[in-house]
N, C-alpha and C positions, 0 to 999 in steps of 0.2 A: 773785226777779228781776222787776222791773217792766216787762214787755214791752207791756202794754196790750192783749194778745190773749187771748181766753178760754182758760183752762187746758185745756178739752176739745179745743181745736183746735191746741194747741202740743204736737207730738209729737217727743220726742227720747229718747235713751237716757240714763238716769241711771247714775251710776257703779256703783251697786249692782246694776244689771241686766246688767252686762257678762257676756258669755258667752265661754268659752275656745275658740278655733278649734283644729282638730286639729293634732297635732304634724307638722311637715314636716321634722324634723331627721334622718331616717333616712339611711343611706348605702348602701342596697341598689342593686344594679346597675340602670342604666337602659338602655333599648334603643329603637331605631326601630321603632315598631309596624308590623306587617304590615297595611297598609290597601289597599283596592281601588285599582287604578290604571286609568286609561282605556286604557292600552296593553295590547294582547293578551298581550305577553310582556315581561318585564323581566329584565335581567341580574341575577344574584344579588349583584353588587357595587354595584347602584344602591340608593339609599335609598328606603324606602317613603314614601308620602304619609301625612299625619296629620290628626287631628281639628283643624279650624281653631282651636277654642277649647281649646287644649291648655294649660290653666292650672294643672293639678294641684290642690294644696290651697289655692292662692292665692285661689280663688273659693269655697271650701267654706263660708265664713261668710255668703255672700250670700243674703239671704232675699227679695229683691225679684223681680219678674217682668219689669221693664222691660229692654229690650235697648238702648235709646238710639236716637238719630236718626242713621242711617247710620254706625254704628260698624263698622269693618271687622272681618272675622273673624280676621285674623292680627295678632299683636303680643303685648305683655306685659300681662296683665290681672290685676287684684288687687282684691278687695273692700276697701273702706275700713276695715272692722272687723278685717281680718286682723292677726294678731300672729305674728311670726316666733319660733319656739320656740328656735332656736339663737342665742345671743348670744356672738359671738367678740370677742377683744381684739386690738389692734394688736401686732405683733411688737416686743418690747423685750428689753433685755439679759438679763432673768431667763428668757427663753425659749431662751437659748443653752446648749448642753450644756457641762459642765465642761471637757471636752477642747478644744472650740472656743473657750471663754472664755479658756483659757490661751494658745492660739495667737494670740488677738487682744488680749491684755492691753495691749501697747505701743500699739497703735492706739487702744484705748479711752482710755488716759490722754492721748494726744496730742489726741484728739477733744475730751475734756473741757476741756482747756486752751484749745483753739481756740474751742470753743463759748462758754466764759466770756468770752473777749475779744470775740467777735462780739456777744454779747447784752448784756453788762454795760458794756463799754467803748465799743464802736462804736455800740451801741444799734440794731443791725440784726437781721434775722431770718436764721438759718442756712439755707443752701440745702437742707440736709437736717437736720431737727431731731429727733434721736433721743430727746429727752427730752419732747417735746410733740407726740406723734403725734395726728392727727385722730381723735377717738373714734368708735366705731361709732354711726351714726344711720341706722336702716333706713327712711329717709323720702323719698329723692330720686326725682324724676321728670324729665321732659324739660326741658332748659334752654331759656330764651327767648333770642333774640338770634342774629344771623347770625355770620359768621366774622370775628373780629378786632375787634369793636366792644365787647367786654364781654358778659357773660352774667349772667342771673338765673335761678336754678333754682326751679321751682315743684314742690313735693313731691307725691307721689301722693295725699296726703290734702288737698291744696289750699294748703299753706302756702308762702309765699315764704321760702326757707330757706338758699340758698347764693348768694353774690354775688361776682362778679368784675368790678368796674367799674374800679378801679385796675389797670393792666395786670399780669397774672400773679400778683396777690395776692388770696387768697381770704379771705372772712369767712363763717364757718358760723354763721349767726344767723337764727332765725325771728323775723320782724317781725310782731307780733300784729295791728297795725292794718291790715295788707295783706290784705284779705279781699273776697270776694264775698258779698253778702247778697241774699236774695230776699224780695219782699213781694207777697202775693196779696190782692186785694180783690174782694169780691162785693157788688154793689148798693151801692156807695159806702162799704163798711165793710171795714177791714183784718181778714182772718180768719187770716192766717198770715204771720209775719215771722221769718226764721231766718238766722243767719250760717251759711254753708255750710262749716262747720269743726267738727271733732271736739274742738277745743281747749276748755279751761275755764280761761281765764287769770284773773289777779288784777287786770288792768286792763280798762277798757271793760266793767264789770260790768253796766251797764244793757242790754247787748246780749244777745240770746238765743243762747247758745253750746250746744255739746254736740249737734251733729247726730248722728243715729243712722246709724252707718256700715254697718249691716247691710243698708241699702236703697240703697247707692251703690257704684259701682265705677269704677276707673280703667283706662284702656286706652292704652298707649303704642306708637306706631309712628313713631319719630323721622323727620322733624322735626315730627310732629303728635302730639297726645294728646287723648283724650276722657275726660271725667268725667261719669258718668250718675248723676243724683240722682232717685230715685223718692220723691216727697214723700208720706209716709204720711197717708192720710185726705183727701188733697186732689185725687186723680185727676189729678195733674199730674206730668209727667216733664220734668226739665231735662237737656239735653245740652250741656256746655261743650266746645267744640272749640278747642284751642290750636294755633296755626300759627306757624311760624318759617320765613323764606325761606332754607332750605338747599337750593340748586338746583344739581345737577351741571352743570359746564361753563358756569356763569354767574358772571361776575366783577363784577357790579354789584349786583343785588338781594341776592345771597348775603352781602354784607358789612354789611347794614343792621342797626343796633341796635334792633330792633323785635320785637314779638310781637303776635299778634292773638288775641282770645278771641271766638268766635262762640257765642252762646247760642241754641239751638233749644228752644223751649218748646212742649210738646204738652199740650193739654187733652183728657183722656179722659172728661171728664164732660159733663153736659147743660146746665150753667150757664155763662154768659159770665163772664169774669174780666178784671180789669185786673192785669197782671203788671209788676213793676219789678225790675230787677237793679241793685244799687248796688256800685260798685267803689271801695273806700277804699284809700288808700295814704299811708304816712308819708313825709315828706320826710327822706330819710336812713335809717339803720339803727338809730337809737336808741343808738349807741355814742359813744365819745369824739370821733369825727369830727364829730358834731352838736353837741357840748356848747358850742362857742364861740358858738353863736347866729348871727343874721344870715341865717337861712333864711326864704324867703318864697314864697307861692303867688299865682297869679293865673289867672283864667279866660281862655280864648281861644276864638275862633270863626274858622275858615278855610273860605271858600267858594271853590271852584275847579272849573272844568269842570262846573258844574252839581251838584257834590257838596259837601255841607256837613259839616264835622267840628267838634264842640265838645268842650271839656274843660278841664282844669286843667294849668298849668305849675307844677312844683315846682322852684324855683331853689335850687341847692345850691352856693354860691360858695366852698366850702372849697378852699384851696390844698393841693397844687400842681395838682390835677386837678379843677377845678370842672366841674359838669355841670348840666343841666336835665332833669328827668324830665317826661314828658307822659302823663297819663291821659286818654284821649279816647274818644269814641263817635261813630258815624255818625248824623246826623239824617236821617230819611226822612219821607215823607208819613204813615207809620203809627206813628212813634215821637216821643216827647218826651224831650229831654235836659236834665237839671237838675244842679245842683252845690251843694256847700258848700265854700267856699274854704278854710276853716281850722277845725280843732278840735283838742283836746288828746288825743293818742294815749295818754297815760298817766293820763288821768282816767277818769271813769265812762262817758263817751260818751253821756250821757242826751239831750243836746240834739239831736245828729244822729240818734239812734235815734227819738226822738219826732217829729222833723221828717219822717222817712220814714214812720213809722207813721200820721201824720195823714192824708196823702192820697196816699201812694205816690210822692211827689216830694220834691225838696229845694228849699230857699228861693232858691237862685241869687243871692246878693248880688253887686252889681257891684264892680269895683275890686279891687286887689291887697290881700293881707293885710298886717298889720303885721309887720315882720321879727321873728323869734323872739328871745326873750331868752336870755341865757347859761344853759345847763342846762335849757331848756324846749323840749319837742318840739312839732312842728307836723305836722298831717296834713290831707288833703283827700279829697273823694269826688265821684264822678260817677255819675249815675243815669240809666238809660234805661227808659222806660215804654212799654207798648203794650197794646192791647186784644187779648184772646184769646177768640175765639168758641167756642161749644160744639163739641166734637170738632174743634177747629181747632188751628192751629200759628202761631207767630210767631217772628221772629228779631230778636235784639238783639246789636249788634256793638260791641266795645270794642277799643282798642289800648293798648299800653304801649310807649313809646319813650323812649330816653335819648340825650342829645346831649352827649358828652364829646369834642369834636373834636380838641383838642390834649392830648397826654399827655407826662408826664415819668416816666421810670423812677426807681428808688429813689435813685440818685446825684444826681438833679436837675441833670444836666449839659446835656442837650439837650432841645429841644422837638420832638416828632414829630406829624404829622398822621395821623389814622386814614384808612383807605382810603375810607370812605363820604364823607369831605369832598370828594372829587373830584366827587361828584354833588350834594351838599347844602351845600357851603361849610364853611369853617373858623371861622365867626364866633360859634358858640355859640347861634345863634337858629333852628336847624333843627328843633327838636322838633315844632312844629305841622306843618311840611311833611312830616316823617317820618311823623307820625300819619296825615295825609291820604293820603299815598302808600300806606301799609300797608293802610288800610281800603278803598281803592279798587282795590288790586292783589292782595289775598289770594286771590281766586277764581282768578285766573290762576296764582298760585303753586301752588294746590292741583291745578289741571289738570296742571301740569308735574310736580309730585311724583307724582301718580297715574300719569302716562305713564312715569316713570322706574321706579317700584316695581312696577307691574302685571306685567311679564314674570316677575319672581321670585314675586310673590304668587300668580299664576295657574298657576304650574308645579306640578302635582299630584305630581310625582316628588320634590319637596323637602319635608322635614319641617317642621312648623309652628314648632318651636323655632328652626330655622335662619333662617326668615324674620324672626322677631323679633330674633334676635341680629344678623343682618347689618345691619339698619337702626338698631337701637337702640344698638349699639356705636359708631355714627358720632357720637354726642353729643360725643365727645372732640375732634372736629375743631374745633368751636366752643368747647367748654367745657374745653379744655386750657390755660387761661390764655392763650388764643390772641390774638395781635396780628397785624394786617394793616395795614402802614404805607405811606404814600407815601414815595418815595425822591427827594429833591431832586437835580437834576443835579449840583450842585456838591459833593455828598457822596461822589461816586465818584472814584477815583484817575484822574489824567490819563492815565498810561501803564499799561497792563496787560501783565504778562508773558504771553507765549504768545498774545497776541491777544485771545481771548474777545470776538469781534465782536458777539455777541448779548447780552452782559451788560447793556449800557446799555438797549437796547430792552426786554428782559424786565423789568428792574427798573423802568424808566420806565412801561411799560404795565400791568404786573401787580403792582407793589409788592413789598414785603418781607414774608415770612410767617414767623411763629415760633409754635411751640407747645411746652409744657413736657413734660419727661419724665414728669411726673406732678404732680398738684396738691400733693403732699407733697414731691416731688423736683424742686425749682424750678430747672431749667436748660432753656434754650430749645434746641430742635432737637438733643437728645442723639442723636448719630448712630448709635451701635451699636444703639439701640432704634428709631430711625426706620427702620433697615433692615427691620424687621418691619412697622411701622405704615405705611410709605410706599405700600403697595399701595392704600390708600384714596385718597391724594392723586393718584397717577398715573392711577388709573382714573376719578376723578370731577372733580378739578381739576388737570389735568396741568400747567397753567401755573404753579400754585403750587409743585408739585414741582420744576419746572425752575428757578424763582426760588430756591428753597431750595438746589438743587444749585449754582447760580452763586455764592450767598453762601458755601457751603461751600468751593467751589473758591478763591474770593477769600481766605478765611481760611486755607486751606492754604498759600498762597504767602507768608503773613506769618509773622513771628516776634515773640515777646515774651520777652526774655531776663531779665526780672525774676525773681529767684530766690525760691522759697518752699519751705516744708517740706511734704512729702507725708505724709499721716497714717498710711498703712499701713506704709510702710517707715521713716519718720522721716528720709529722705534729702532734702537740699536739691537743687532742680533748677529749670530755667526753666519759666515758665508755658506757653510754646508754642514748639516748634521748627519750623523751616521745612520745607516739603515733607512734612509728615505731617498727616493729617486731624485736626482738633480733636475733642475729645469733645463739646463743646457751644459755643454762641455767646454764653453768658453768663446771668447771673442777673437777673431783672426788678427785684430790689431793689438792683441796682448799675447798670451801663450796658451792656446787651447789645449785641453786634456791635462795640462799641468795646473792651470787655474780655471776651475769650472765655476758655473753659475755667474756668468756675466750679467744676467738679469738682476736688477736690484730695485725694481718697482715694488714688489712684494717679497716677503720671506716665504718662499715656496715650500719650505719644510712643513708648513701648515696648510698647503693646498690639499684639496680633497681628491683630486683626480689623478695626480701623477703616479702614485703607487698602484692604483687600480689599473691604469692604462698599461703599466709594465706587465702585470699578471695576465691581462687579456691578450697582449701582443705575444707574450711567451707561448701561451697555449695556441694562439692562431698560427704562429710560426711553426710550432711542432706539428699541428694538424696538417698544414700545407706541405711541409717538407718530410714528415715522418722521421725526423732526426731525434732519436731517443736519447742519445748522449747529450744533446743540447738541453732537452727537458730535464734530465737528471742534474745537469750542472746548474740550471736556473732554479731548481726546486728550493734549495736553502735560501736563495735571495728572495724568492716569492714569499716564503714563510716569514722572513725578516721584515719585508715591507708591509705585509698584511698585519703583522703584530704591531707595527708602528701605526697603522691605520685604525686599529681597534679603538684607540683613545678618542676617536671622533664620534663613537657611539656613546654619548654621555648618559643616556637614560637606559642603556642596555636592552633595547627592544629589538636588536638585530639590524638596525638601520642607522647609518651615520648621519650626522647633522652638519650643515654648513655653518660657518662661524660669524655670519652677519657682515661679511665684507666680500669682495670679489675674489674668492679663494679657489679659483679654477681657471681653465683656459679663457673663459670670458672675464678677463682681468679688469674690466671696467663695469661689470654688471653684478651688483651686490646680490648675494644669496644667503638666506637665513633659514636655519633648521633643516629638516628633511626636504630634499629637492628632487625634482624629476630627473635632472641630468646626473648629478653626483650620486643620488640614491640608486638610480638605475645602473650606473657603472659599478657601484658597490655590490649590488645583488649579482650582477653578471660575473664579477671577479670572484665572489664567494662561490658561485656555482662552478666556476672553473677550478677553484681550489678543491672542491669535492672530486672533480674528475681527475686532477693531477695527483691528489692523495691516493686515489684508488690505483692509478698507474704506478705509483711509487711504493705501493704496499703499506701505506701509513694509515692503518685502520682508525686509530684514535683521532688523527687529524681529520680524516674523512668524516667521522661522526661529529666532531666539533663543528666543522663548517656546514654540515648538513643541518644541524640544529640551528645555527645562526641563520641559515638561508630560510628555513621555515618561518622563523619569527620575523625576519626582515621582510619577507614577501607579504605577510599579513599586515605589518605596519605600513609598508609602501602603498598597498591598495587602500587601506583605511584612511591614511593621511592625505593622499595625493589624488586618487582617482575621483573624478567628479561626474562620471557618466559619459563624457565626450572625449576627454583627454586627461593627462596628468598635469596637475597644477605646477607652475614654475617652482614654487616653494611653499612652505607652510607658515610663512610669516603673516602678520596682520596688515601688511602693506597692500595697497591696491594692485600692484604688479604681481602679487602672488598668484593671481588667477590668469596670468598671461599664458598664451599658447606658445611654448618654446619649440622652434623647429627641430631642435636637436634632442628632444626629450627621450627618444628611443635609441640613443647611442649604445646603451648596454645591450639591447636586443640585437642591434645591427652586428655587433661583434660576436655575440653568441651564435647567430645564424651563420656568420662567416666561418665559425669554428665547427659547424655541423651540430650545434646544440640549439637550445631555445624552442624546441617543439617536442611533442610526444612526451616521453619519459623525462626529458631534460627541460621541459618548459619551465620558465621562471616567471614571465609576465603572461597573463592570460591572453591567448591569441586574439579573441574577440576585442579585448581592450587595445591591443597593439594596433590592429587593423582600424578600429574606430578612431584612435588617436591620429593615425596617419591620414585618414580621410578628413579629419577636422583640420589638420595642418594644411592639407591640400586646399580645402575650401577657404580657409582664412589667411594663412601665411602666404599662399601662392596666388590663388585666384582673386582674392579680395585686395591684393597688393599690386599697385601699379598696373592694373588691367590684366594681371596674370602673366605678364611677359618679362619679368625680371628675376625669376627664381623665388625663393622663400625668404621672407624677412625673418630675422632671428626671433623677434617677439611680437606677438599680435594680441591685442586685447580681445576678449570674447565677443565684443560688439563690432569688430572689424576695423579698428583703428590701431595703427602700429604703436607698440609700447615705446614711449619716449622717456622712460624713467631713467635711462642711462645712455652713455655715449655709444653703446654697442647694441642695445636692444632693438634699435630701428635700422640697423645695418643689415645688408645681405652678405654673408660670408660664403664665398664661392665653394671652398672646400667642404664646408658643412652641408651645402646644398647637394653636392655630388654624393656625399655620404648618406644624406636623407633619401636621395633617389635610389641608391643601392638598397636601402632598407625597404623602400616601397616595392622594389622588384622582388626582394626576398619574400615579401608577404603577399605576393600575387597582384600587386597594384602596379603592373608594369607600365601601363599607359600613363598613369599619374606620375610615375617616376621619371619617364622620359620627358614629359611636358615640364616638370619641375626643373630638371637639369637644363633643358633647352633654353629656358629663359636666361640662365646665367651665360651660356655660350653666346647666344645672340647679343646680349647686352655687352659683354666684354669684347668679343672678337669682331662683331659687325657694327655695333652702334657707337661704342666708346673709343674704338681704335686702340685697344690695349692688348693686341696680339703679342705673344711671347713676353708678356709682363703682367700676367693675370694677377690682379691685386688680392689681398686678403679680403677687402671689403669695399662695398660702395653703398651709397644711400640712394633713395628714390630720385633725388635731384642733386645737382651741383658738384658733389665731391666723391672721391675714392680715397682709399687708405692703403698704404704699404704695397707698393708695386712689386711685382715679381716675387710671389710668396709661395711657400712650401705646400700649404694645405690643399690646393686644388689637385695635387697628384692623387687625391682620393677618388678621382674619376675611375681609377683602376679597381676600386671596390664595386663599381657598377658592372665592370666586365667580369669580376669574380662571381657576382650574384647571377649574372646571365649564364655563365658556365655551369654553376652549380644547379641552376634551374634546368638546364639541358640535361645534365647528368641525372637529375632526379626523374625527369620524364623517361629517360632511357632505362633507368633501374625499375620503374613501374612496369615496364613491358616484360621483364623477366622475373619479377618478384614471385609470381606463382610457382615457378620452377624451383625456388629455394625454400618454399614454406615447409616442405617435409624435412629438409636438412636442418632447419632452425628450431624444430620442436625440441623443447627441453634445454635449449642452449641458455647458458647463464648470461643475463644482461649485464651491461656495464663494461667499462674498459678493461683490457687485459693489463696485468702488471708488467712493468718494465723488467727486463732481465737484470 
C-alpha cells in the first residue's frame, strides 16, 4: 500500500497477528457485587454499588494505557479488538418444535401466500418479514440524530452502518468511504497517516487501513459516546466524543437531525506536532438509490454571531424524499478547515490520500462538483488542522447534519413536514444552519445531558450495569424508525366526539409522534408493546406521550370496515372496529395514521389487553403529569373501551375470560378462560375507573365499577391463586399451572399510579410478594443458571414451558417491567438481579448492543432485533424514585397527622 509514510512509523495490526480474545459465552449466574457503600447501613434489599468500569471481558483485549479525555466512568465499554464468541441466529421456522409447527401450519401457509403477494405482486416490504430477518451484526453503537428526523448509527468500531433516513425504513449497510482519518506531521513532514478503522476493504486501497484495535476502545453512554485511540509509537491519544441532542423535556433541540464529533488530541511527547483529522463521507449509501446519478457536492461557509462554520453539502435529490447532507467543521483562531469537493468512493482514493499526506490539508477547490453520472458514486471530505504543542492538547470539531424536511411514506399519498422544520424551515436549504447551530450549541447540550444523568451516575447505591442500561436503552426513542411530524390544522376533524378540548393544542404545539414496534416489526405505536415502553416517554418527554395518547384516542373512535383475512385464524373480518383500541397506527411503507392496524396476524378487536392498557396508561399519565384537562378528555374514551371490554366477562362474575387463542400481547401463547395476565390487567383497569369516576364526579359510574371490582377480585383469587403464584390461566391444559413472569403486570401499573396498596389494594400484598418470590426462584434462578433474566413461562417443577413458541423465550422489556414490580414491592435486590441477567446477556455476551431484541431463548436464537419494549427499564427508575419519595415522606408523616384528621379519603373531583 502506497501511503508515503515510512514503514517504521506505520503501525497497524496485520491479519496474521490477530489474537483471540477470551470467551465470553458462558451462562454462569451473575450477581450484584458487594461493594462498599458510603452509607453506614443498607437494607439487604438494596443493590450494592459496583466498579464503574464494569466491562467484564469486553475490555480484556485492550493493551493500551490511555484512558481518554474526560471519558466518564459509567457506560458500555468495549475494546475495538473484541470478538464476541457467541454467534446466534434469528428465530426462523426451523426453530419451531414439531408440535408447535403443526399448530401453526395453517397460519404458515396463509402467511406464505400473503408474503408472496406483498413482495412479488405489490412490490412492497412485509411489515414482518419472516423469510428475510436482519442477520446478526455485532457492530452497532450510539445512533446520531435527534428524535424523529432520521438516524445514522455509527458502530463501536467507527463504521457508519445503519441508516434510517426514509421514515421507518432501515438500510443495514456499512459505507466504506465514511471515515475519520488522522494525519500527524513533525517538522513539516508527515510521519503518520491512518484511517481510524479496522476495515481492510477492496476499495480506496491507497488509504492506510487496518487500525490496530488493541490500542483503542469505545465507550457509550447515550446520547454520547467516546472512542479513544492510542496511536502506537506516536505519543498521541485521540478522543472522539460523539454528541446527539437528546434532551429530556426539550421539544426543540431534541428533534434536530444532527450529530457532533469533538476530537480532543493529546500530545504526550516532547515534540510539537501538526495534527489533522479528515472526515470523508459518501453522497448516499452506494446502493440502488444512488445509481440514477445526479448527485452533487458543494462547499459552504456560514458566519453568524461571530462563529464560522465551513464544510461540504452533499445534495441527494432522489425522489420521493430528497435530502442534503452537511459535513462541517468549526473554524477557530487555532484551526484551519479545508476540503475536497468530490472523489470516487469506489476507486483507489489515491488523489485525496496524497493530497492530505502532502501537507496535512486538502486542496479546497471552489465551486460545486459536476453531477454524478448514472452508476458512478461521489464522495467528499472536510479536514481540520491545528498545531499541537509538546505535552499539549487541541480540539477539532465536526458536525454531521441532514436536511430531509418533507417526507412521504411508502404509499406516497401525503407530504409531511418533520418537526425540526418549525425551527429551520421546510425549504431544504437548512443544512448549513443546522451545522452551525449544532457546533455552537453542543456545549450547552452536554451541560444539560450531564445535569440530567448525574443524579443516577453519582448514586453509589446503583450498580454500574444499571447506569449503562438505563441510558443506553434510550437509543430506541430516536432510532425506532421514529418520526416526529408537524400536524396541519386542516388535517384534524372538525367535530370530535366527546370533546377532547386539548387535542388540537397538543398536536399543534407538540406534533405527532410515532415509533416502530421494532426495526424488524414495522408498525407505528404498537399499543400493547408501548404499554411497557411508554415509561420512557412519560418520564422524559411527557408531551410526546400525551400526543400519542390523543392520536390513539382519535383512532379508537374511528372504524374501517374493509374486510381482510387474518393470518392466524383464516377468518375474514374488518380492519378496525369502533370503540376498541387499535393495535397500531400503520406501516411506514403504507400510509400510517390514515390506514391503521397494519398487523393482520390476529383480529385485535377481540384482544383482551389493548383496551385495558389504554385505561391504565391514561391514569398513569395523569398521575405523573397532573394534567387534569387530559384526563377529562380521555374519560369518554375510557368509558367507551371499557364498555367494549365488558363483553369478555361472559359469566358476569366480574372477571373477563380469554378466548382460547393468543388474544393478547403474547400473540403466540394461547390463553383460555380467566388468566393471570389479562385478568390482572382487567382488575387494575377497573380499579382505575373507580378512581377516575370519582375525579370526574360520576358517582353512578364509580359505584358500578366498584361493584365489578369486588366481584372480580373474589373470582380472580378463587380461580387463579394456588398458594404460591397465580396460575397462567384456568384451562384444563397442563400449561395452565405455568408460572408466568408477567403475571403481576396489573399490580405493576397500579403501583406506578400511586395505587395498589392500603385503601386502594386490589391484589392482596402477601400474594403479590409471594408470586414475585416464586417467579424469582423458578423463572430467574432455575433458568440458565440465573444469569439470563426471567423466562416467560416456567412449569412448577422448574422446567421451561415449551407449549408455545413464546413461553420459553425471555422478553427483555417484560423482564425490566418485572424488575420494576419487584422494586415496588420491596424486593429490590431480586429486581436488580433479574434485570442484570438480561443486560449481561444482550450487551456483553450476545453482542446486541443498540439493537436489544424483543426475545431470546436459552440457546441458539434471538428474535426481532432493535425492539420497543426494553424502554420499560425506565419503569425501574420510576420505581426507585417513588421508593425514595416514600422514604422521605415517612420522615414527615408525623407532622401531618393532626392536619389529616377528619379529611375525606379518595380523590378530589376535577373542576
